[in-house]
N, CA and C atoms as an extended XYZ file, in Angstrom:
408
Properties=species:S:1:pos:R:3:atomname:S:1:resname:S:1:resid:I:1 pbc="F F F"
N         0.818       -1.203        0.000 N   MET     1
C         0.000        0.000        0.000 CA  MET     1
C         0.861        1.266        0.000 C   MET     1
N         2.195        1.150        0.220 N   ASN     2
C         3.072        2.311        0.272 CA  ASN     2
C         3.235        3.001       -1.072 C   ASN     2
N         2.991        2.288       -2.169 N   ASP     3
C         3.170        2.892       -3.480 CA  ASP     3
C         1.878        3.481       -4.037 C   ASP     3
N         0.881        3.668       -3.197 N   HIS     4
C        -0.402        4.221       -3.632 CA  HIS     4
C        -0.235        5.707       -3.961 C   HIS     4
N        -0.889        6.205       -4.990 N   PRO     5
C        -0.738        7.610       -5.394 CA  PRO     5
C        -1.130        8.623       -4.311 C   PRO     5
N        -2.019        8.267       -3.411 N   ILE     6
C        -2.431        9.209       -2.361 CA  ILE     6
C        -1.251        9.545       -1.443 C   ILE     6
N        -0.351        8.576       -1.248 N   ASN     7
C         0.836        8.845       -0.435 CA  ASN     7
C         1.714        9.917       -1.073 C   ASN     7
N         1.844        9.866       -2.377 N   GLY     8
C         2.620       10.886       -3.090 CA  GLY     8
C         1.995       12.264       -2.964 C   GLY     8
N         0.674       12.321       -3.035 N   LEU     9
C        -0.023       13.603       -2.874 CA  LEU     9
C         0.228       14.189       -1.486 C   LEU     9
N         0.104       13.356       -0.462 N   MET    10
C         0.291       13.829        0.906 CA  MET    10
C         1.738       14.264        1.143 C   MET    10
N         2.688       13.507        0.646 N   ASP    11
C         4.094       13.866        0.816 CA  ASP    11
C         4.415       15.194        0.147 C   ASP    11
N         3.912       15.405       -1.050 N   THR    12
C         4.150       16.652       -1.766 CA  THR    12
C         3.541       17.828       -1.015 C   THR    12
N         2.325       17.661       -0.519 N   THR    13
C         1.659       18.731        0.221 CA  THR    13
C         2.438       19.096        1.481 C   THR    13
N         2.859       18.099        2.245 N   LEU    14
C         3.612       18.363        3.470 CA  LEU    14
C         4.963       19.012        3.169 C   LEU    14
N         5.630       18.604        2.095 N   ASP    15
C         6.905       19.224        1.719 CA  ASP    15
C         6.714       20.700        1.374 C   ASP    15
N         5.643       21.022        0.696 N   LYS    16
C         5.373       22.421        0.336 CA  LYS    16
C         5.090       23.256        1.585 C   LYS    16
N         4.347       22.704        2.542 N   ILE    17
C         4.075       23.428        3.789 CA  ILE    17
C         5.376       23.667        4.551 C   ILE    17
N         6.229       22.651        4.633 N   LYS    18
C         7.509       22.796        5.325 CA  LYS    18
C         8.365       23.887        4.682 C   LYS    18
N         8.328       23.990        3.372 N   SER    19
C         9.143       25.003        2.703 CA  SER    19
C         8.590       26.414        2.922 C   SER    19
N         7.281       26.545        3.175 N   MET    20
C         6.688       27.865        3.399 CA  MET    20
C         6.870       28.356        4.830 C   MET    20
N         6.846       27.456        5.800 N   VAL    21
C         6.855       27.843        7.205 CA  VAL    21
C         8.081       27.251        7.884 C   VAL    21
N         8.875       28.114        8.507 N   ASP    22
C         9.991       27.643        9.321 CA  ASP    22
C        10.016       28.439       10.628 C   ASP    22
N        11.000       28.194       11.461 N   VAL    23
C        11.070       28.851       12.763 CA  VAL    23
C        11.167       30.364       12.619 C   VAL    23
N        11.868       30.843       11.611 N   ASN    24
C        12.021       32.283       11.425 CA  ASN    24
C        10.707       32.967       11.062 C   ASN    24
N         9.711       32.203       10.654 N   THR    25
C         8.406       32.775       10.384 CA  THR    25
C         7.703       33.117       11.695 C   THR    25
N         7.889       32.303       12.712 N   ILE    26
C         7.219       32.508       13.992 CA  ILE    26
C         7.990       33.511       14.852 C   ILE    26
N         9.249       33.265       15.088 N   ILE    27
C        10.121       34.192       15.808 CA  ILE    27
C        11.038       34.805       14.758 C   ILE    27
N        10.837       36.090       14.485 N   GLY    28
C        11.578       36.738       13.411 CA  GLY    28
C        13.016       37.059       13.780 C   GLY    28
N        13.730       37.591       12.817 N   ASP    29
C        15.114       37.995       13.032 CA  ASP    29
C        15.159       39.222       13.940 C   ASP    29
N        16.075       39.239       14.920 N   PRO    30
C        16.161       40.387       15.831 CA  PRO    30
C        16.611       41.655       15.100 C   PRO    30
N        16.058       42.774       15.551 N   ILE    31
C        16.406       44.086       15.007 CA  ILE    31
C        17.008       44.887       16.158 C   ILE    31
N        18.212       45.415       15.973 N   THR    32
C        18.884       46.182       17.016 CA  THR    32
C        18.827       47.665       16.676 C   THR    32
N        18.332       48.455       17.626 N   SER    33
C        18.260       49.901       17.422 CA  SER    33
C        19.560       50.545       17.912 C   SER    33
N        19.810       51.810       17.553 N   PRO    34
C        21.053       52.473       17.960 CA  PRO    34
C        21.257       52.568       19.480 C   PRO    34
N        20.166       52.610       20.259 N   ASP    35
C        20.319       52.713       21.719 CA  ASP    35
C        20.534       51.358       22.391 C   ASP    35
N        20.619       50.283       21.602 N   GLY    36
C        20.884       48.955       22.159 CA  GLY    36
C        19.645       48.115       22.378 C   GLY    36
N        18.471       48.647       22.113 N   THR    37
C        17.236       47.881       22.257 CA  THR    37
C        17.158       46.843       21.143 C   THR    37
N        16.837       45.615       21.521 N   VAL    38
C        16.663       44.544       20.546 CA  VAL    38
C        15.170       44.252       20.438 C   VAL    38
N        14.652       44.268       19.224 N   ILE    39
C        13.236       44.018       18.967 CA  ILE    39
C        13.121       42.744       18.156 C   ILE    39
N        12.291       41.808       18.667 N   ILE    40
C        12.120       40.518       17.998 CA  ILE    40
C        10.642       40.348       17.648 C   ILE    40
N        10.305       40.296       16.360 N   PRO    41
C         8.901       40.093       15.977 CA  PRO    41
C         8.432       38.671       16.266 C   PRO    41
N         7.173       38.553       16.710 N   VAL    42
C         6.562       37.256       17.017 CA  VAL    42
C         5.269       37.149       16.214 C   VAL    42
N         5.086       36.019       15.518 N   SER    43
C         3.889       35.803       14.708 CA  SER    43
C         3.225       34.482       15.080 C   SER    43
N         1.970       34.390       14.743 N   LYS    44
C         1.200       33.158       14.935 CA  LYS    44
C         0.984       32.544       13.557 C   LYS    44
N         1.316       31.275       13.437 N   VAL    45
C         1.174       30.583       12.157 CA  VAL    45
C         0.146       29.469       12.316 C   VAL    45
N        -0.835       29.460       11.443 N   SER    46
C        -1.832       28.394       11.411 CA  SER    46
C        -1.810       27.788       10.013 C   SER    46
N        -1.905       26.488        9.965 N   TYR    47
C        -1.943       25.863        8.647 CA  TYR    47
C        -2.779       24.596        8.704 C   TYR    47
N        -3.227       24.210        7.557 N   GLY    48
C        -4.005       22.989        7.440 CA  GLY    48
C        -3.864       22.422        6.042 C   GLY    48
N        -4.143       21.173        5.944 N   PHE    49
C        -4.088       20.564        4.619 CA  PHE    49
C        -5.106       19.435        4.556 C   PHE    49
N        -5.432       19.102        3.336 N   ALA    50
C        -6.361       18.000        3.096 CA  ALA    50
C        -5.958       17.308        1.798 C   ALA    50
N        -6.164       16.040        1.770 N   SER    51
C        -5.941       15.301        0.526 CA  SER    51
C        -6.892       14.118        0.501 C   SER    51
N        -7.194       13.691       -0.677 N   GLY    52
C        -8.113       12.568       -0.816 CA  GLY    52
C        -8.081       12.027       -2.227 C   GLY    52
N        -8.658       10.893       -2.366 N   GLY    53
C        -8.669       10.293       -3.688 CA  GLY    53
C        -9.569        9.071       -3.728 C   GLY    53
N        -9.677        8.554       -4.904 N   THR    54
C       -10.510        7.374       -5.089 CA  THR    54
C        -9.944        6.524       -6.224 C   THR    54
N       -10.160        5.249       -6.111 N   ASP    55
C        -9.803        4.326       -7.183 CA  ASP    55
C       -11.066        4.075       -8.001 C   ASP    55
N       -10.993        4.407       -9.277 N   ILE    56
C       -12.154        4.257      -10.152 CA  ILE    56
C       -11.839        3.163      -11.165 C   ILE    56
N       -12.619        2.140      -11.141 N   SER    57
C       -12.410        1.060      -12.090 CA  SER    57
C       -13.317        1.291      -13.291 C   SER    57
N       -12.713        1.345      -14.475 N   THR    58
C       -13.502        1.565      -15.687 CA  THR    58
C       -13.940        0.255      -16.327 C   THR    58
N       -13.194       -0.789      -16.101 N   LYS    59
C       -13.545       -2.095      -16.641 CA  LYS    59
C       -13.484       -3.108      -15.517 C   LYS    59
N       -14.307       -4.083      -15.581 N   LYS    60
C       -14.337       -5.099      -14.533 CA  LYS    60
C       -13.056       -5.909      -14.475 C   LYS    60
N       -12.425       -6.133      -15.614 N   ASP    61
C       -11.231       -6.969      -15.659 CA  ASP    61
C        -9.933       -6.153      -15.608 C   ASP    61
N        -9.994       -4.868      -15.320 N   SER    62
C        -8.804       -4.017      -15.301 CA  SER    62
C        -7.873       -4.438      -14.164 C   SER    62
N        -6.583       -4.680      -14.455 N   PRO    63
C        -5.654       -5.108      -13.405 CA  PRO    63
C        -5.414       -3.997      -12.374 C   PRO    63
N        -5.451       -2.766      -12.800 N   ARG    64
C        -5.245       -1.665      -11.856 CA  ARG    64
C        -6.288       -0.585      -12.147 C   ARG    64
N        -7.048       -0.206      -11.133 N   PRO    65
C        -8.061        0.827      -11.359 CA  PRO    65
C        -7.419        2.207      -11.577 C   PRO    65
N        -8.161        3.096      -12.209 N   ASN    66
C        -7.696        4.469      -12.391 CA  ASN    66
C        -7.774        5.205      -11.047 C   ASN    66
N        -6.859        6.134      -10.841 N   PHE    67
C        -6.852        6.890       -9.593 CA  PHE    67
C        -7.190        8.347       -9.881 C   PHE    67
N        -8.049        8.911       -9.061 N   GLY    68
C        -8.360       10.337       -9.128 CA  GLY    68
C        -8.211       10.914       -7.728 C   GLY    68
N        -7.499       12.010       -7.595 N   GLY    69
C        -7.307       12.575       -6.274 CA  GLY    69
C        -6.800       13.996       -6.340 C   GLY    69
N        -6.709       14.587       -5.192 N   GLY    70
C        -6.200       15.946       -5.121 CA  GLY    70
C        -5.813       16.285       -3.692 C   GLY    70
N        -5.090       17.370       -3.557 N   SER    71
C        -4.706       17.833       -2.232 CA  SER    71
C        -4.623       19.350       -2.248 C   SER    71
N        -4.667       19.920       -1.060 N   GLY    72
C        -4.578       21.368       -0.940 CA  GLY    72
C        -4.104       21.745        0.445 C   GLY    72
N        -3.607       22.952        0.556 N   ALA    73
C        -3.109       23.429        1.838 CA  ALA    73
C        -3.351       24.925        1.947 C   ALA    73
N        -3.402       25.384        3.177 N   GLY    74
C        -3.551       26.806        3.442 CA  GLY    74
C        -2.697       27.199        4.630 C   GLY    74
N        -2.093       28.384        4.551 N   VAL    75
C        -1.250       28.887        5.631 CA  VAL    75
C        -1.699       30.306        5.957 C   VAL    75
N        -1.801       30.592        7.254 N   SER    76
C        -2.156       31.924        7.717 CA  SER    76
C        -1.078       32.400        8.683 C   SER    76
N        -0.497       33.565        8.413 N   ILE    77
C         0.530       34.134        9.278 CA  ILE    77
C         0.025       35.481        9.784 C   ILE    77
N        -0.112       35.598       11.116 N   ASN    78
C        -0.610       36.835       11.723 CA  ASN    78
C         0.404       37.361       12.731 C   ASN    78
N         0.757       38.652       12.656 N   PRO    79
C         1.652       39.206       13.666 CA  PRO    79
C         0.951       39.254       15.021 C   PRO    79
N         1.669       38.868       16.065 N   VAL    80
C         1.108       38.863       17.416 CA  VAL    80
C         1.658       40.038       18.213 C   VAL    80
N         2.954       40.268       18.112 N   GLY    81
C         3.565       41.348       18.862 CA  GLY    81
C         5.072       41.336       18.703 C   GLY    81
N         5.727       42.018       19.629 N   PHE    82
C         7.182       42.130       19.597 CA  PHE    82
C         7.744       41.902       20.989 C   PHE    82
N         8.892       41.246       21.061 N   LEU    83
C         9.649       41.159       22.296 CA  LEU    83
C        10.662       42.287       22.261 C   LEU    83
N        10.667       43.100       23.299 N   SER    84
C        11.612       44.206       23.399 CA  SER    84
C        12.590       43.894       24.522 C   SER    84
N        13.883       43.894       24.206 N   VAL    85
C        14.921       43.613       25.195 CA  VAL    85
C        15.791       44.859       25.320 C   VAL    85
N        15.794       45.449       26.526 N   TYR    86
C        16.598       46.640       26.769 CA  TYR    86
C        17.213       46.550       28.154 C   TYR    86
N        18.528       46.534       28.207 N   ARG    87
C        19.291       46.457       29.450 CA  ARG    87
C        18.854       45.281       30.324 C   ARG    87
N        18.683       44.140       29.697 N   GLY    88
C        18.322       42.926       30.420 CA  GLY    88
C        16.854       42.811       30.770 C   GLY    88
N        16.053       43.788       30.448 N   GLU    89
C        14.615       43.755       30.743 CA  GLU    89
C        13.857       43.389       29.472 C   GLU    89
N        13.021       42.359       29.568 N   VAL    90
C        12.264       41.873       28.415 CA  VAL    90
C        10.793       42.232       28.594 C   VAL    90
N        10.211       42.835       27.568 N   LYS    91
C         8.783       43.175       27.584 CA  LYS    91
C         8.154       42.674       26.297 C   LYS    91
N         6.907       42.249       26.424 N   PHE    92
C         6.147       41.844       25.245 CA  PHE    92
C         5.194       42.970       24.891 C   PHE    92
N         5.246       43.422       23.655 N   ILE    93
C         4.386       44.498       23.181 CA  ILE    93
C         3.427       43.911       22.155 C   ILE    93
N         2.132       43.765       22.526 N   PRO    94
C         1.180       43.158       21.584 CA  PRO    94
C         0.834       44.110       20.441 C   PRO    94
N         0.512       43.536       19.297 N   VAL    95
C         0.125       44.328       18.135 CA  VAL    95
C        -1.320       44.798       18.280 C   VAL    95
N        -2.184       43.903       18.731 N   GLU    96
C        -3.605       44.236       18.865 CA  GLU    96
C        -3.931       44.569       20.309 C   GLU    96
N        -5.008       45.303       20.483 N   LYS    97
C        -5.474       45.610       21.827 CA  LYS    97
C        -5.958       44.328       22.487 C   LYS    97
N        -6.004       44.365       23.814 N   TYR    98
C        -6.505       43.214       24.549 CA  TYR    98
C        -8.002       43.075       24.320 C   TYR    98
N        -8.461       41.836       24.216 N   ASP    99
C        -9.871       41.569       23.947 CA  ASP    99
C       -10.747       41.748       25.182 C   ASP    99
N       -10.213       41.521       26.348 N   GLY   100
C       -11.022       41.617       27.550 CA  GLY   100
C       -10.147       41.664       28.786 C   GLY   100
N       -10.785       41.659       29.951 N   PRO   101
C       -10.028       41.752       31.203 CA  PRO   101
C        -9.049       40.597       31.408 C   PRO   101
N        -9.439       39.397       31.017 N   ALA   102
C        -8.551       38.238       31.209 CA  ALA   102
C        -7.274       38.405       30.384 C   ALA   102
N        -7.397       38.873       29.140 N   ASP   103
C        -6.217       39.100       28.305 CA  ASP   103
C        -5.330       40.189       28.897 C   ASP   103
N        -5.945       41.219       29.438 N   ARG   104
C        -5.194       42.319       30.045 CA  ARG   104
C        -4.406       41.830       31.260 C   ARG   104
N        -5.022       40.979       32.081 N   ILE   105
C        -4.352       40.444       33.265 CA  ILE   105
C        -3.153       39.598       32.845 C   ILE   105
N        -3.346       38.743       31.858 N   VAL   106
C        -2.245       37.904       31.372 CA  VAL   106
C        -1.109       38.784       30.843 C   VAL   106
N        -1.435       39.873       30.188 N   GLY   107
C        -0.418       40.778       29.666 CA  GLY   107
C         0.353       41.507       30.760 C   GLY   107
N        -0.280       41.714       31.904 N   LEU   108
C         0.378       42.432       33.000 CA  LEU   108
C         1.188       41.536       33.928 C   LEU   108
N         1.047       40.229       33.818 N   VAL   109
C         1.722       39.306       34.736 CA  VAL   109
C         3.237       39.525       34.776 C   VAL   109
N         3.958       39.585       33.639 N   PRO   110
C         5.408       39.780       33.724 CA  PRO   110
C         5.785       41.087       34.432 C   PRO   110
N         5.048       42.154       34.166 N   GLU   111
C         5.335       43.443       34.794 CA  GLU   111
C         5.099       43.377       36.303 C   GLU   111
N         4.052       42.670       36.715 N   MET   112
C         3.762       42.539       38.149 CA  MET   112
C         4.858       41.740       38.849 C   MET   112
N         5.369       40.686       38.227 N   PHE   113
C         6.462       39.919       38.815 CA  PHE   113
C         7.687       40.804       39.027 C   PHE   113
N         7.993       41.650       38.049 N   ASP   114
C         9.139       42.547       38.180 CA  ASP   114
C         8.945       43.517       39.342 C   ASP   114
N         7.740       44.061       39.493 N   LYS   115
C         7.489       45.016       40.572 CA  LYS   115
C         7.575       44.344       41.944 C   LYS   115
N         7.036       43.142       42.064 N   VAL   116
C         7.105       42.420       43.340 CA  VAL   116
C         8.548       42.073       43.670 C   VAL   116
N         9.301       41.637       42.675 N   LYS   117
C        10.713       41.300       42.885 CA  LYS   117
C        11.488       42.531       43.343 C   LYS   117
N        11.242       43.687       42.704 N   ASP   118
C        11.914       44.923       43.105 CA  ASP   118
C        11.537       45.321       44.532 C   ASP   118
N        10.284       45.116       44.909 N   LEU   119
C         9.831       45.443       46.255 CA  LEU   119
C        10.572       44.599       47.286 C   LEU   119
N        10.702       43.301       47.039 N   PHE   120
C        11.425       42.436       47.969 CA  PHE   120
C        12.912       42.788       48.023 C   PHE   120
N        13.482       43.146       46.880 N   ASN   121
C        14.886       43.535       46.867 CA  ASN   121
C        15.112       44.810       47.671 C   ASN   121
N        14.179       45.762       47.595 N   LYS   122
C        14.297       47.000       48.373 CA  LYS   122
C        14.202       46.695       49.861 C   LYS   122
N        13.254       45.823       50.257 N   ASP   123
C        13.103       45.456       51.669 CA  ASP   123
C        14.347       44.758       52.184 C   ASP   123
N        14.905       43.870       51.382 N   LYS   124
C        16.104       43.130       51.789 CA  LYS   124
C        17.279       44.085       51.953 C   LYS   124
N        17.413       45.035       51.018 N   LYS   125
C        18.503       46.002       51.075 CA  LYS   125
C        18.331       46.919       52.289 C   LYS   125
N        17.116       47.362       52.562 N   ALA   126
C        16.853       48.240       53.703 CA  ALA   126
C        17.132       47.523       55.019 C   ALA   126
N        16.754       46.256       55.123 N   SER   127
C        16.993       45.523       56.371 CA  SER   127
C        18.475       45.266       56.585 C   SER   127
N        19.252       45.072       55.524 N   SER   128
C        20.690       44.867       55.691 CA  SER   128
C        21.373       46.162       56.102 C   SER   128
N        20.876       47.307       55.621 N   GLU   129
C        21.440       48.595       56.017 CA  GLU   129
C        21.142       48.893       57.476 C   GLU   129
N        19.941       48.577       57.970 N   VAL   130
C        19.559       48.777       59.359 CA  VAL   130
C        20.412       47.898       60.262 C   VAL   130
N        20.688       46.692       59.843 N   GLY   131
C        21.511       45.769       60.621 CA  GLY   131
C        22.923       46.290       60.777 C   GLY   131
N        23.467       46.945       59.737 N   ASP   132
C        24.817       47.488       59.817 CA  ASP   132
C        24.895       48.624       60.814 C   ASP   132
N        23.855       49.457       60.891 N   ASP   133
C        23.837       50.572       61.827 CA  ASP   133
C        23.796       50.100       63.270 C   ASP   133
N        23.110       49.010       63.527 N   GLU   134
C        22.984       48.509       64.888 CA  GLU   134
C        24.314       47.998       65.411 C   GLU   134
N        25.179       47.523       64.556 N   ILE   135
C        26.480       46.996       64.992 CA  ILE   135
C        27.354       48.133       65.497 C   ILE   135
N        27.253       49.279       64.895 N   ILE   136
C        28.090       50.419       65.276 CA  ILE   136
C        27.659       50.908       66.582 C   ILE   136
């Protein structure tokens, strides 16, 4: 069954999809600005394919039936946003506005982690400074 024409159709379709979409399509090439900021484009890629066929026998005594088939594919590439890297700080900048409160919360999570981390670092630094004064 490996030499069936439908296998050739599917292989060709998958090879064409692979040639259209690679890793650089999803995570783009970094762009460096003069101030040292690195901007990396991020895209969402969706694709699908279908193939099918049938064996049509034209004569009852035919040793091999005729084959009819086809295949097709579609690819959709949509920009999602950009990763901005500046002085070790990474931020995601979305292309589209947030759809609702849940999307907005998810977008703020990295920023909130940074603020909480900075708050703990300030408390730790302040407590170590107070400890040094008490020794004197």
